[in-house]
ZAVO-891468 format. One line per field, with one value per residue (C-alpha): x, y, z; residue in three letters; residue number from 1. Coordinates in steps of 0.02 Angstrom, whole numbers, plus 50000, padded with zeros to 5 digits. Layout:
BEGIN
c1 c(X, ...)
c2 c(Y, ...)
c3 c(Z, ...)
type c(Ala, ...)
seq c(NUM, ...)
! end
This chain:
BEGIN
c1 c(54647, 54824, 54884, 54885, 55067, 55111, 55272, 55332, 55296, 55115, 55096, 55164, 55042, 54895, 54952, 54981, 54816, 54725, 54808, 54765, 54950, 54976, 54960, 54814, 54846, 54667, 54601, 54456, 54413, 54427, 54355, 54269, 54172, 54337, 54408, 54262, 54282, 54466, 54428, 54294, 54410, 54563, 54458, 54551, 54670, 54791, 54791, 54961, 55008, 55185, 55182, 55353, 55253, 55065, 55002, 55000, 54811, 54810, 54965, 54892, 54733, 54826, 54931, 54770, 54663, 54773, 54662, 54638, 54624, 54614, 54444, 54372, 54412, 54351, 54184, 54166, 54183, 54073, 53945, 53930, 53958, 54020, 54179, 54224, 54381, 54418, 54556, 54612, 54792, 54810, 54695, 54614, 54477, 54352, 54197, 54041, 53957, 54076, 54037, 53965, 54129, 54212, 54087, 54184, 54337, 54228, 54153, 54328, 54382, 54230, 54311, 54493, 54569, 54672, 54818, 54780, 54776, 54601, 54605, 54465, 54533, 54521, 54346, 54291, 54362, 54274, 54106, 54134, 54173, 54026, 53913, 53981, 53952, 53775, 53734, 53829, 53860, 54021, 54182, 54369, 54512, 54556, 54379, 54408, 54488, 54603, 54573, 54741, 54883, 54952, 55106, 55140, 55034, 55170, 55313, 55348, 55294, 55141, 54981, 54799, 54706, 54563, 54666, 54677, 54495, 54436, 54542, 54472, 54293, 54326, 54398, 54243, 54128, 54048, 54098, 54152, 54257, 54131, 54259, 54425, 54476, 54651, 54722, 54616, 54477, 54299, 54202, 54016, 53896, 53873, 53685, 53724, 53846, 53791, 53677, 53498, 53483, 53665, 53681, 53727, 53705, 53855, 53931, 53971, 54155, 54150, 54059, 54186, 54332, 54265, 54233, 54412, 54486, 54386, 54415, 54601, 54616, 54520, 54642, 54804, 54772, 54879, 54936, 55004, 54901, 55002, 54978, 54789, 54789, 54899, 54745, 54641, 54632, 54456, 54471, 54587, 54688, 54625, 54451, 54528, 54616, 54454, 54363, 54501, 54494, 54306, 54323, 54454, 54341, 54197, 54316, 54284, 54472, 54609, 54785, 54932, 55110, 55250, 55369, 55533, 55448, 55378, 55381, 55274, 55089, 54981, 54796, 54689, 54512, 54476, 54447, 54623, 54689, 54612, 54738, 54898, 54940, 55103, 55088, 55083, 55135, 55267, 55218, 55333, 55251, 55321, 55235, 55199, 55287, 55109, 55037, 54931, 55063, 55214, 55149, 55194, 55385, 55411, 55288, 55390, 55542, 55472, 55366, 55492, 55656, 55652, 55718, 55625, 55618, 55541, 55682, 55580, 55618, 55798, 55928, 55994, 56170, 56107, 55991, 56040, 55934, 55849, 55706, 55554, 55596, 55475, 55488, 55494, 55386, 55417, 55303, 55314, 55480, 55531, 55684, 55739, 55692, 55703, 55710, 55598, 55535, 55417, 55478, 55306, 55360, 55481, 55363, 55506, 55520, 55689, 55751, 55890, 55941, 55889, 55951, 55923, 55933, 56101, 56010, 55930, 56019, 55882, 55905, 55907, 55736, 55655, 55736, 55604, 55456, 55542, 55562, 55378, 55322, 55429, 55351, 55175, 55222, 55294, 55132, 55035, 55146, 55099, 55278, 55328, 55496, 55610, 55793, 55894, 56041, 56118, 56098, 56164, 56236, 56302, 56282, 56092, 56077, 55916, 55944)
c2 c(55113, 55047, 54999, 54816, 54761, 54650, 54582, 54643, 54469, 54481, 54654, 54592, 54446, 54564, 54683, 54548, 54460, 54626, 54659, 54489, 54446, 54318, 54130, 54107, 54110, 54166, 54254, 54334, 54182, 54171, 54259, 54427, 54416, 54397, 54549, 54654, 54585, 54633, 54811, 54830, 54765, 54868, 55022, 55072, 55009, 55138, 55161, 55178, 55192, 55118, 54968, 54890, 54741, 54724, 54890, 54916, 54902, 54733, 54677, 54724, 54625, 54475, 54468, 54432, 54341, 54211, 54186, 54372, 54438, 54623, 54594, 54563, 54740, 54816, 54726, 54782, 54961, 54939, 54867, 54818, 54993, 54908, 55012, 55186, 55288, 55439, 55520, 55440, 55491, 55460, 55404, 55244, 55116, 55132, 55033, 55113, 55082, 55212, 55344, 55474, 55484, 55556, 55699, 55811, 55809, 55844, 55993, 56054, 56053, 56153, 56293, 56262, 56175, 56018, 56029, 56184, 56374, 56444, 56532, 56591, 56474, 56323, 56368, 56386, 56216, 56137, 56210, 56150, 55972, 55956, 56021, 55891, 55749, 55807, 55816, 55671, 55549, 55469, 55550, 55515, 55637, 55573, 55615, 55800, 55922, 56031, 56218, 56251, 56186, 56216, 56172, 56113, 55954, 55837, 55922, 56068, 55980, 56062, 55958, 55980, 56101, 55975, 55848, 55965, 56017, 55837, 55807, 55958, 55912, 55737, 55803, 55914, 55766, 55849, 55697, 55519, 55387, 55266, 55141, 55128, 55081, 55016, 55148, 55290, 55352, 55365, 55502, 55525, 55616, 55544, 55528, 55403, 55300, 55297, 55149, 55181, 55198, 55244, 55355, 55534, 55623, 55730, 55660, 55777, 55812, 55700, 55560, 55567, 55567, 55413, 55324, 55349, 55299, 55138, 55096, 55121, 55024, 54879, 54873, 54917, 54812, 54919, 55096, 55258, 55419, 55490, 55327, 55336, 55515, 55471, 55432, 55576, 55709, 55775, 55862, 55927, 55806, 55893, 55824, 55652, 55664, 55716, 55570, 55449, 55506, 55477, 55303, 55257, 55321, 55216, 55065, 55048, 55075, 55014, 55076, 54959, 54962, 54855, 54781, 54879, 55012, 55115, 55282, 55219, 55253, 55134, 55098, 54950, 54885, 54768, 54621, 54640, 54551, 54390, 54395, 54395, 54208, 54161, 54128, 53938, 53953, 54061, 54118, 54209, 54361, 54494, 54657, 54810, 54972, 55041, 54898, 54948, 54869, 54954, 55128, 55205, 55195, 55254, 55122, 54987, 55043, 55023, 54871, 54770, 54866, 54886, 55042, 55064, 55198, 55193, 55249, 55282, 55468, 55447, 55473, 55302, 55333, 55371, 55222, 55101, 54952, 54987, 55069, 54966, 54870, 54752, 54711, 54523, 54461, 54291, 54249, 54399, 54465, 54576, 54479, 54572, 54662, 54638, 54755, 54680, 54708, 54605, 54588, 54556, 54524, 54389, 54334, 54335, 54413, 54493, 54515, 54642, 54641, 54524, 54584, 54502, 54593, 54577, 54497, 54361, 54193, 54063, 54042, 53851, 53852, 53978, 53932, 53808, 53920, 54069, 53980, 53925, 54102, 54172, 54052, 54101, 54285, 54264, 54186, 54333, 54443, 54331, 54272, 54091, 54106, 54215, 54262, 54333, 54443, 54482, 54415, 54481, 54389, 54281, 54123, 54139, 54072, 54000, 53858)
c3 c(56321, 56300, 56126, 56074, 56065, 55917, 55845, 55676, 55605, 55665, 55589, 55423, 55425, 55455, 55318, 55188, 55223, 55216, 55047, 54975, 54960, 55099, 55102, 54981, 54795, 54755, 54912, 54819, 54712, 54524, 54373, 54350, 54514, 54607, 54517, 54578, 54755, 54752, 54695, 54828, 54964, 54914, 54880, 54722, 54588, 54518, 54329, 54247, 54065, 54070, 53954, 53981, 54046, 54071, 54135, 54323, 54350, 54264, 54357, 54528, 54496, 54423, 54583, 54679, 54550, 54464, 54311, 54285, 54107, 54059, 53977, 54150, 54207, 54044, 54061, 54242, 54180, 54026, 54004, 54188, 54261, 54421, 54427, 54367, 54339, 54444, 54545, 54707, 54744, 54557, 54417, 54480, 54457, 54600, 54650, 54577, 54745, 54820, 54688, 54808, 54903, 54748, 54744, 54867, 54754, 54602, 54694, 54739, 54557, 54504, 54605, 54558, 54408, 54436, 54315, 54216, 54224, 54209, 54040, 53922, 53788, 53902, 53962, 53780, 53738, 53887, 53834, 53657, 53709, 53828, 53690, 53568, 53693, 53731, 53547, 53472, 53615, 53678, 53622, 53627, 53602, 53429, 53370, 53399, 53279, 53382, 53396, 53480, 53582, 53755, 53855, 54031, 54035, 54098, 54008, 53895, 53735, 53656, 53655, 53609, 53720, 53708, 53804, 53952, 53933, 53942, 54096, 54187, 54139, 54206, 54370, 54391, 54363, 54211, 54109, 54151, 54065, 53992, 53928, 53838, 53663, 53692, 53808, 53736, 53850, 53787, 53878, 53904, 54019, 54195, 54165, 54026, 54130, 54312, 54352, 54405, 54592, 54625, 54779, 54731, 54897, 54942, 55103, 55247, 55283, 55436, 55343, 55201, 55323, 55415, 55250, 55190, 55358, 55371, 55188, 55202, 55365, 55287, 55142, 55231, 55386, 55500, 55461, 55531, 55520, 55375, 55279, 55303, 55239, 55090, 54987, 55056, 54921, 54951, 55118, 55255, 55359, 55515, 55481, 55463, 55631, 55717, 55636, 55686, 55868, 55867, 55792, 55923, 56063, 55994, 55985, 55799, 55776, 55893, 55921, 55885, 55946, 55876, 56002, 55993, 55881, 56024, 55928, 55784, 55817, 55716, 55696, 55640, 55638, 55786, 55670, 55600, 55755, 55688, 55544, 55647, 55640, 55552, 55366, 55340, 55157, 55075, 54900, 54778, 54699, 54581, 54627, 54523, 54573, 54586, 54687, 54836, 54949, 54870, 54826, 54995, 54998, 55179, 55235, 55146, 55243, 55419, 55375, 55273, 55292, 55103, 55016, 54854, 54720, 54547, 54432, 54274, 54282, 54338, 54198, 54139, 54202, 54378, 54399, 54536, 54486, 54319, 54226, 54282, 54439, 54525, 54712, 54747, 54890, 54969, 55113, 55229, 55162, 55017, 54963, 54807, 54648, 54460, 54310, 54176, 54000, 53893, 53713, 53640, 53460, 53518, 53658, 53781, 53953, 53985, 54162, 54138, 54319, 54461, 54631, 54800, 54965, 55058, 55206, 55098, 55110, 55079, 54891, 54898, 54982, 54867, 54700, 54639, 54689, 54610, 54443, 54445, 54486, 54346, 54221, 54277, 54269, 54093, 54033, 54102, 53992, 53845, 53836, 53808, 53894, 53997, 53999, 54144, 54093, 54262, 54440, 54605, 54696, 54554, 54658, 54643, 54466, 54394, 54272)
type c(Met, Lys, Pro, Phe, Val, Leu, Ser, Leu, Ala, Glu, Val, Arg, Ala, Ile, Val, Leu, Arg, Ser, Gln, Gly, Leu, Ala, Asp, Gln, Glu, Ser, Pro, Phe, Gly, Leu, Gly, Lys, Ile, Ala, Val, Leu, Lys, Ala, Ile, His, His, Leu, Gly, Tyr, Ile, Gln, Val, Asp, Ala, Val, Ser, Val, Ile, Gln, Arg, Ala, His, His, His, Val, Leu, Trp, Ser, Arg, Val, Pro, Asn, Tyr, Gln, Pro, Glu, Met, Leu, His, Glu, Leu, Gln, Ser, Pro, Asp, Ala, Ala, Val, Phe, Glu, Tyr, Trp, Asn, His, Ala, Ala, Ser, Tyr, Leu, Pro, Met, Ala, Asp, Phe, Arg, Phe, Ser, Leu, Pro, Leu, Met, Arg, Lys, His, Arg, Arg, Glu, Phe, His, Trp, Ala, Asp, Asp, Thr, Pro, Glu, Leu, Arg, Lys, Ser, Met, Arg, Arg, Leu, Val, Gly, Met, Ile, Arg, Lys, Asn, Gly, Ala, Leu, Lys, Leu, Ser, Asp, Val, Ala, Ser, Thr, Gly, Ser, Thr, Thr, Gly, Trp, Phe, Asn, Ala, Ala, Pro, Ser, Lys, Ile, Glu, Arg, Arg, Ala, Leu, His, Glu, Leu, Trp, Met, Arg, Gly, Asp, Ile, Met, Ile, Gln, Ser, Arg, Arg, Gly, Val, Glu, Lys, Ile, Phe, Asn, Leu, Pro, Ser, Arg, Ile, Leu, Pro, Ala, Gly, Ile, Glu, Arg, Lys, Leu, Pro, Ser, Lys, Arg, Glu, Ala, Ala, Glu, Phe, His, Leu, Leu, Arg, Asn, Leu, Arg, Ala, Leu, Gly, Ile, Ala, Ala, Val, Gln, Glu, Leu, Asn, Tyr, Leu, Gln, Asp, Ala, Gly, Pro, Thr, Gly, Glu, Ser, Arg, Ile, Ala, Leu, Ala, Lys, Leu, Val, Lys, Leu, Lys, Lys, Val, Ile, Glu, Ile, Gln, Ile, Ala, Asp, Phe, Asp, Lys, Leu, Arg, Leu, Phe, Ala, Leu, Pro, Glu, Ala, Leu, Glu, Leu, Lys, Ala, Pro, Leu, Pro, Lys, Gln, Ile, Val, Arg, Phe, Leu, Ser, Pro, Phe, Asp, Asn, Leu, Thr, Ile, Gln, Arg, Lys, Arg, Leu, Lys, Trp, Leu, Phe, Asp, Phe, Asp, Tyr, Thr, Val, Glu, Ile, Tyr, Val, Pro, Pro, Gly, Lys, Arg, Lys, Tyr, Gly, Tyr, Phe, Val, Leu, Pro, Ile, Leu, Trp, Gly, Asp, Arg, Leu, Ile, Gly, Arg, Met, Asp, Val, Lys, Ala, Leu, Arg, Ala, Glu, Arg, Gln, Leu, Ile, Ile, His, His, Leu, Ile, Phe, Glu, Pro, Ser, Phe, Arg, Asp, Trp, Thr, Thr, Val, Lys, Ser, Ser, Phe, Ala, Asp, Ala, Leu, Leu, His, Phe, Ser, Arg, Phe, Gln, Gln, Cys, Val, Gly, Trp, Lys, Ile, Thr, Arg, Val, Glu, Pro, Lys, Ala, Phe, Gln, Ile, Ser)
seq c(1, 2, 3, 4, 5, 6, 7, 8, 9, 10, 11, 12, 13, 14, 15, 16, 17, 18, 19, 20, 21, 22, 23, 24, 25, 26, 27, 28, 29, 30, 31, 32, 33, 34, 35, 36, 37, 38, 39, 40, 41, 42, 43, 44, 45, 46, 47, 48, 49, 50, 51, 52, 53, 54, 55, 56, 57, 58, 59, 60, 61, 62, 63, 64, 65, 66, 67, 68, 69, 70, 71, 72, 73, 74, 75, 76, 77, 78, 79, 80, 81, 82, 83, 84, 85, 86, 87, 88, 89, 90, 91, 92, 93, 94, 95, 96, 97, 98, 99, 100, 101, 102, 103, 104, 105, 106, 107, 108, 109, 110, 111, 112, 113, 114, 115, 116, 117, 118, 119, 120, 121, 122, 123, 124, 125, 126, 127, 128, 129, 130, 131, 132, 133, 134, 135, 136, 137, 138, 139, 140, 141, 142, 143, 144, 145, 146, 147, 148, 149, 150, 151, 152, 153, 154, 155, 156, 157, 158, 159, 160, 161, 162, 163, 164, 165, 166, 167, 168, 169, 170, 171, 172, 173, 174, 175, 176, 177, 178, 179, 180, 181, 182, 183, 184, 185, 186, 187, 188, 189, 190, 191, 192, 193, 194, 195, 196, 197, 198, 199, 200, 201, 202, 203, 204, 205, 206, 207, 208, 209, 210, 211, 212, 213, 214, 215, 216, 217, 218, 219, 220, 221, 222, 223, 224, 225, 226, 227, 228, 229, 230, 231, 232, 233, 234, 235, 236, 237, 238, 239, 240, 241, 242, 243, 244, 245, 246, 247, 248, 249, 250, 251, 252, 253, 254, 255, 256, 257, 258, 259, 260, 261, 262, 263, 264, 265, 266, 267, 268, 269, 270, 271, 272, 273, 274, 275, 276, 277, 278, 279, 280, 281, 282, 283, 284, 285, 286, 287, 288, 289, 290, 291, 292, 293, 294, 295, 296, 297, 298, 299, 300, 301, 302, 303, 304, 305, 306, 307, 308, 309, 310, 311, 312, 313, 314, 315, 316, 317, 318, 319, 320, 321, 322, 323, 324, 325, 326, 327, 328, 329, 330, 331, 332, 333, 334, 335, 336, 337, 338, 339, 340, 341, 342, 343, 344, 345, 346, 347, 348, 349, 350, 351, 352, 353, 354, 355, 356, 357, 358, 359, 360, 361, 362, 363, 364, 365, 366, 367, 368, 369, 370, 371, 372, 373, 374, 375, 376, 377, 378, 379, 380, 381, 382, 383, 384, 385, 386, 387, 388, 389, 390, 391, 392, 393, 394, 395, 396, 397, 398, 399)
! end
């Protein structure tokens, strides 16, 4: 069967509607129910600890549920047990209904540690911590007196061996994150967290591969093979390719070609074609660096012609745009980026650097919507005002 040929504008419309970032301000509705719908649809929300502004998982959900508050996510985790934290391509919130599809990765890390060397000291610490949780109930790292330290967690600085032990136990599925107190994780046994009736049957390799492919296509809208496998950490990509070929043969997945992009092989669900109409409304959105739309940088390049790098770990003198830079979406275009920081004590949002793409020339059209979006974004940061230090080009000033 020949690929369906679409224009780049049609592909963008499908992608943005699939991501909940198109022409509707609240595509999933409002409130906690909408937050759960968004997580189910996207498949995951990446957790990130950077607190320059509201943390990434809150930012991603707010971008799709305008009245979102962090308490909604916390309640969905506990007491609702509707979502859980586990590893996707990174630590993430996942729908509890999809729990069984994390089991292959848990099984994998029972055979091989995730971020640690298998040492007698670490094994001893893991046994000790599981014993404490079984006997005394939920536990957080600060509850535990340390029996030693280790290096090589994220850097060379020594840290509690218990920190690493809890992480490895979590990756193995021996414990789960029950809830959080602030940013600190509270761990407990799965038997005390998983809802009654939750499916715990280990999926076959083929079943798991099909699940991840269909989940990712639902959320991404249209994607290349390597983009579908980006989130696949539980099994070999070869299994994924076999599953994809089967889905295409069964016409559950279709092949897409972009006019003038004949070398780019793309795939979509058949129903994605219903989303290709031009966007009737252009909305300004400030996206997290860890948003589901922005996390794959090569994808941003072919889809939006947008070069993007998170410069958190780049030395200050070598940064091109700034420390924590947010892509700016307007309609179906990424028109610029801004380096931001919320000064919480002063309740002011500082935009250190606001930079628009060289190809962007529609400032007069977007200016009013941009200012409104910036005010809404500031309120989400619990700021009462904002200040822009530097703008490029200088003609694009916001009064």
